[in-house]
Backbone as JSON Lines, residues from 0, in Angstrom:
{"i":0,"aa":"M","n":[103.68,120.62,45.23],"ca":[103.94,119.25,44.93],"c":[102.66,118.6,44.44]}
{"i":1,"aa":"K","n":[102.75,117.96,43.33],"ca":[101.57,117.29,42.78],"c":[101.78,115.79,42.86]}
{"i":2,"aa":"Y","n":[100.7,115.15,43.19],"ca":[100.73,113.69,43.26],"c":[99.76,113.14,42.22]}
{"i":3,"aa":"A","n":[100.03,113.38,41.04],"ca":[99.14,112.96,39.96],"c":[99.2,111.44,39.8]}
{"i":4,"aa":"G","n":[98.06,110.9,39.71],"ca":[97.98,109.47,39.45],"c":[98.19,108.61,40.68]}
{"i":5,"aa":"T","n":[98.35,109.18,41.83],"ca":[98.52,108.38,43.05],"c":[97.24,108.44,43.86]}
{"i":6,"aa":"N","n":[96.92,107.37,44.48],"ca":[95.72,107.27,45.29],"c":[96.15,106.93,46.72]}
{"i":7,"aa":"F","n":[95.96,107.86,47.62],"ca":[96.35,107.64,49.01],"c":[95.15,107.12,49.8]}
{"i":8,"aa":"N","n":[95.39,106.09,50.56],"ca":[94.37,105.58,51.45],"c":[94.7,106.13,52.84]}
{"i":9,"aa":"L","n":[93.98,107.18,53.22],"ca":[94.27,107.9,54.47],"c":[94.14,106.99,55.68]}
{"i":10,"aa":"L","n":[93.14,106.16,55.7],"ca":[92.94,105.25,56.82],"c":[94.11,104.29,56.97]}
{"i":11,"aa":"L","n":[94.59,103.78,55.88],"ca":[95.73,102.87,55.91],"c":[96.98,103.58,56.41]}
{"i":12,"aa":"I","n":[97.17,104.8,56.0],"ca":[98.34,105.56,56.46],"c":[98.25,105.82,57.97]}
{"i":13,"aa":"L","n":[97.06,106.19,58.46],"ca":[96.89,106.44,59.89],"c":[97.13,105.18,60.72]}
{"i":14,"aa":"V","n":[96.56,104.08,60.3],"ca":[96.73,102.82,61.04],"c":[98.19,102.39,61.02]}
{"i":15,"aa":"T","n":[98.84,102.53,59.9],"ca":[100.26,102.16,59.8],"c":[101.1,103.05,60.72]}
{"i":16,"aa":"D","n":[100.8,104.34,60.73],"ca":[101.55,105.27,61.57],"c":[101.32,104.99,63.06]}
{"i":17,"aa":"L","n":[100.06,104.67,63.4],"ca":[99.75,104.38,64.81],"c":[100.41,103.09,65.27]}
{"i":18,"aa":"T","n":[100.44,102.1,64.45],"ca":[101.07,100.83,64.85],"c":[102.59,100.96,64.91]}
{"i":19,"aa":"R","n":[103.14,101.86,64.13],"ca":[104.58,102.05,64.15],"c":[105.03,102.8,65.42]}
{"i":20,"aa":"H","n":[104.18,103.7,65.94],"ca":[104.54,104.5,67.11],"c":[103.58,104.19,68.28]}
{"i":21,"aa":"K","n":[103.59,102.95,68.72],"ca":[102.67,102.5,69.77],"c":[102.91,103.24,71.09]}
{"i":22,"aa":"M","n":[104.14,103.46,71.45],"ca":[104.46,104.1,72.71],"c":[103.95,105.55,72.73]}
{"i":23,"aa":"R","n":[104.12,106.26,71.65],"ca":[103.65,107.65,71.58],"c":[102.12,107.71,71.68]}
{"i":24,"aa":"V","n":[101.46,106.79,71.01],"ca":[100.0,106.75,71.06],"c":[99.54,106.44,72.48]}
{"i":25,"aa":"L","n":[100.18,105.46,73.11],"ca":[99.83,105.11,74.49],"c":[100.05,106.28,75.43]}
{"i":26,"aa":"L","n":[101.19,106.96,75.31],"ca":[101.45,108.11,76.17],"c":[100.46,109.25,75.92]}
{"i":27,"aa":"S","n":[100.1,109.46,74.67],"ca":[99.11,110.5,74.35],"c":[97.76,110.18,74.98]}
{"i":28,"aa":"L","n":[97.35,108.91,74.9],"ca":[96.09,108.5,75.52],"c":[96.14,108.67,77.03]}
{"i":29,"aa":"L","n":[97.27,108.33,77.63],"ca":[97.41,108.5,79.07],"c":[97.34,109.96,79.48]}
{"i":30,"aa":"V","n":[97.9,110.84,78.69],"ca":[97.83,112.27,78.97],"c":[96.39,112.76,78.91]}
{"i":31,"aa":"V","n":[95.65,112.32,77.91],"ca":[94.25,112.72,77.78],"c":[93.42,112.18,78.94]}
{"i":32,"aa":"I","n":[93.63,110.92,79.28],"ca":[92.9,110.31,80.4],"c":[93.25,111.02,81.7]}
{"i":33,"aa":"S","n":[94.51,111.35,81.88],"ca":[94.93,112.07,83.08],"c":[94.28,113.46,83.15]}
{"i":34,"aa":"A","n":[94.19,114.15,82.05],"ca":[93.56,115.47,82.02],"c":[92.08,115.38,82.38]}
{"i":35,"aa":"I","n":[91.4,114.37,81.85],"ca":[89.99,114.17,82.17],"c":[89.82,113.86,83.65]}
{"i":36,"aa":"A","n":[90.72,113.04,84.2],"ca":[90.66,112.71,85.63],"c":[90.87,113.95,86.49]}
{"i":37,"aa":"V","n":[91.76,114.84,86.09],"ca":[91.99,116.07,86.84],"c":[90.74,116.95,86.83]}
{"i":38,"aa":"V","n":[90.11,117.06,85.68],"ca":[88.89,117.87,85.57],"c":[87.78,117.29,86.45]}
{"i":39,"aa":"L","n":[87.59,115.98,86.4],"ca":[86.56,115.34,87.22],"c":[86.86,115.48,88.7]}
{"i":40,"aa":"S","n":[88.11,115.32,89.07],"ca":[88.5,115.45,90.47],"c":[88.28,116.88,90.97]}
{"i":41,"aa":"T","n":[88.61,117.86,90.16],"ca":[88.39,119.26,90.54],"c":[86.91,119.55,90.7]}
{"i":42,"aa":"H","n":[86.1,119.04,89.8],"ca":[84.65,119.24,89.88],"c":[84.1,118.61,91.16]}
{"i":43,"aa":"H","n":[84.52,117.39,91.45],"ca":[84.07,116.69,92.65],"c":[84.49,117.46,93.91]}
{"i":44,"aa":"N","n":[85.71,117.97,93.92],"ca":[86.21,118.73,95.05],"c":[85.38,119.99,95.27]}
{"i":45,"aa":"R","n":[85.05,120.69,94.2],"ca":[84.24,121.91,94.32],"c":[82.85,121.59,94.84]}
{"i":46,"aa":"Q","n":[82.26,120.5,94.38],"ca":[80.94,120.1,94.87],"c":[80.98,119.79,96.36]}
{"i":47,"aa":"Q","n":[82.04,119.12,96.8],"ca":[82.18,118.81,98.21],"c":[82.37,120.07,99.05]}
{"i":48,"aa":"N","n":[83.12,121.05,98.52],"ca":[83.3,122.31,99.24],"c":[81.99,123.07,99.37]}
{"i":49,"aa":"I","n":[81.16,123.03,98.33],"ca":[79.84,123.68,98.39],"c":[78.98,123.02,99.47]}
{"i":50,"aa":"K","n":[79.0,121.68,99.52],"ca":[78.23,120.98,100.55],"c":[78.77,121.3,101.94]}
{"i":51,"aa":"L","n":[80.08,121.37,102.07],"ca":[80.69,121.67,103.37],"c":[80.29,123.06,103.84]}
{"i":52,"aa":"E","n":[80.31,124.04,102.95],"ca":[79.92,125.4,103.32],"c":[78.45,125.46,103.72]}
{"i":53,"aa":"A","n":[77.6,124.72,103.02],"ca":[76.18,124.68,103.38],"c":[75.99,124.06,104.75]}
{"i":54,"aa":"L","n":[76.71,122.98,105.04],"ca":[76.6,122.34,106.35],"c":[77.16,123.23,107.45]}
{"i":55,"aa":"M","n":[78.22,123.96,107.17],"ca":[78.76,124.88,108.17],"c":[77.78,126.01,108.45]}
{"i":56,"aa":"Q","n":[77.08,126.51,107.43],"ca":[76.07,127.54,107.62],"c":[74.91,127.0,108.45]}
{"i":57,"aa":"Q","n":[74.52,125.76,108.16],"ca":[73.45,125.13,108.93],"c":[73.88,124.95,110.39]}
{"i":58,"aa":"Q","n":[75.13,124.58,110.6],"ca":[75.64,124.44,111.96],"c":[75.61,125.77,112.7]}
{"i":59,"aa":"D","n":[75.99,126.84,112.03],"ca":[75.95,128.16,112.65],"c":[74.52,128.56,113.0]}
{"i":60,"aa":"D","n":[73.58,128.29,112.09],"ca":[72.18,128.61,112.36],"c":[71.65,127.82,113.56]}
{"i":61,"aa":"L","n":[71.99,126.53,113.61],"ca":[71.55,125.7,114.73],"c":[72.2,126.15,116.04]}
{"i":62,"aa":"D","n":[73.44,126.58,115.98],"ca":[74.13,127.07,117.17],"c":[73.45,128.33,117.7]}
{"i":63,"aa":"I","n":[73.07,129.23,116.8],"ca":[72.37,130.45,117.23],"c":[71.02,130.1,117.84]}
{"i":64,"aa":"E","n":[70.31,129.18,117.21],"ca":[69.01,128.76,117.75],"c":[69.18,128.11,119.13]}
{"i":65,"aa":"W","n":[70.22,127.3,119.28],"ca":[70.47,126.65,120.57],"c":[70.76,127.69,121.66]}
{"i":66,"aa":"R","n":[71.57,128.7,121.33],"ca":[71.86,129.76,122.31],"c":[70.6,130.5,122.72]}
{"i":67,"aa":"N","n":[69.74,130.78,121.76],"ca":[68.48,131.45,122.08],"c":[67.6,130.58,122.97]}
{"i":68,"aa":"L","n":[67.58,129.28,122.71],"ca":[66.8,128.37,123.54],"c":[67.37,128.29,124.96]}
{"i":69,"aa":"V","n":[68.69,128.31,125.08],"ca":[69.3,128.29,126.41],"c":[68.93,129.55,127.18]}
{"i":70,"aa":"L","n":[68.96,130.69,126.51],"ca":[68.57,131.94,127.17],"c":[67.1,131.9,127.6]}
{"i":71,"aa":"E","n":[66.25,131.38,126.74],"ca":[64.83,131.27,127.08],"c":[64.63,130.33,128.26]}
{"i":72,"aa":"Q","n":[65.37,129.22,128.26],"ca":[65.26,128.27,129.37],"c":[65.71,128.91,130.67]}
{"i":73,"aa":"R","n":[66.78,129.66,130.63],"ca":[67.25,130.34,131.85],"c":[66.23,131.35,132.34]}
{"i":74,"aa":"A","n":[65.62,132.07,131.42],"ca":[64.61,133.05,131.82],"c":[63.4,132.34,132.45]}
{"i":75,"aa":"L","n":[62.99,131.22,131.88],"ca":[61.84,130.5,132.44],"c":[62.17,129.85,133.77]}
{"i":76,"aa":"T","n":[63.34,129.29,133.9],"ca":[63.69,128.64,135.17],"c":[63.92,129.68,136.26]}
{"i":77,"aa":"E","n":[64.28,130.89,135.89],"ca":[64.45,131.94,136.88],"c":[63.13,132.23,137.59]}
{"i":78,"aa":"H","n":[62.03,132.25,136.83],"ca":[60.72,132.48,137.44],"c":[60.35,131.34,138.38]}
{"i":79,"aa":"N","n":[60.64,130.13,137.99],"ca":[60.34,128.98,138.85],"c":[61.18,129.02,140.11]}
{"i":80,"aa":"R","n":[62.43,129.42,139.99],"ca":[63.3,129.49,141.17],"c":[62.8,130.56,142.14]}
{"i":81,"aa":"I","n":[62.41,131.7,141.61],"ca":[61.9,132.77,142.47],"c":[60.62,132.33,143.15]}
{"i":82,"aa":"E","n":[59.73,131.68,142.39],"ca":[58.48,131.21,142.98],"c":[58.74,130.19,144.08]}
{"i":83,"aa":"A","n":[59.7,129.3,143.88],"ca":[60.03,128.29,144.91],"c":[60.62,128.96,146.15]}
{"i":84,"aa":"M","n":[61.46,129.98,145.97],"ca":[62.04,130.68,147.11],"c":[60.97,131.43,147.9]}
{"i":85,"aa":"V","n":[60.02,132.03,147.19],"ca":[58.94,132.77,147.85],"c":[58.09,131.81,148.67]}
{"i":86,"aa":"Q","n":[57.79,130.66,148.12],"ca":[56.99,129.69,148.86],"c":[57.73,129.18,150.09]}
{"i":87,"aa":"K","n":[59.01,128.97,149.97],"ca":[59.79,128.4,151.07],"c":[60.1,129.43,152.15]}
{"i":88,"aa":"E","n":[60.65,130.57,151.76],"ca":[61.14,131.55,152.73],"c":[60.05,132.47,153.26]}
{"i":89,"aa":"L","n":[59.1,132.86,152.42],"ca":[58.08,133.8,152.86],"c":[56.72,133.15,153.09]}
{"i":90,"aa":"N","n":[56.67,131.87,152.86],"ca":[55.45,131.1,153.07],"c":[54.28,131.66,152.24]}
{"i":91,"aa":"M","n":[54.59,132.11,151.05],"ca":[53.57,132.65,150.15],"c":[53.17,131.57,149.14]}
{"i":92,"aa":"Y","n":[51.96,131.69,148.64],"ca":[51.47,130.74,147.64],"c":[50.47,131.44,146.74]}
{"i":93,"aa":"R","n":[50.17,130.78,145.63],"ca":[49.14,131.32,144.73],"c":[47.77,131.06,145.35]}
{"i":94,"aa":"P","n":[46.94,132.1,145.34],"ca":[45.61,131.89,145.91],"c":[44.75,131.02,144.99]}
{"i":95,"aa":"S","n":[43.87,130.27,145.63],"ca":[42.94,129.47,144.84],"c":[41.8,130.37,144.37]}
{"i":96,"aa":"V","n":[40.91,129.82,143.6],"ca":[39.8,130.61,143.06],"c":[38.91,131.12,144.19]}
{"i":97,"aa":"D","n":[38.73,130.31,145.22],"ca":[37.87,130.72,146.34],"c":[38.51,131.83,147.16]}
{"i":98,"aa":"E","n":[39.83,131.9,147.16],"ca":[40.54,132.89,147.98],"c":[40.77,134.2,147.25]}
{"i":99,"aa":"E","n":[40.51,134.25,145.98],"ca":[40.76,135.48,145.21],"c":[39.75,136.55,145.6]}
{"i":100,"aa":"V","n":[40.22,137.77,145.67],"ca":[39.38,138.91,145.98],"c":[39.53,139.92,144.85]}
{"i":101,"aa":"V","n":[38.42,140.34,144.28],"ca":[38.44,141.29,143.19],"c":[38.11,142.66,143.76]}
{"i":102,"aa":"V","n":[38.97,143.63,143.5],"ca":[38.8,144.99,143.98],"c":[38.44,145.85,142.79]}
{"i":103,"aa":"R","n":[37.34,146.55,142.92],"ca":[36.91,147.44,141.85],"c":[37.18,148.88,142.27]}
{"i":104,"aa":"V","n":[37.72,149.61,141.35],"ca":[38.01,151.02,141.61],"c":[37.08,151.83,140.72]}
{"i":105,"aa":"K","n":[36.43,152.84,141.36],"ca":[35.52,153.68,140.59],"c":[36.21,154.87,140.04]}
């Protein structure tokens, strides 16, 4: 098909077509905006999941450290408890510097 001698104004045709089908243009824009919102929402959700996993790992690390500290505390308090029992029941005590006796073995 030849259009000899005709001059088409593409911009005028597009504007005329868009104004004639306002509802279709509006729905198309809403679809595009909705797609962009879905992409942004998915990205935000993934970022939050990454942060959540990092915080859960940190919580696990802190929990392990806390358990180790509890074990260390129990070990240290066990010595204090034994020392207190020895002082009370057997009437034993740590000697002072003047009471210490050094034994040399040849």
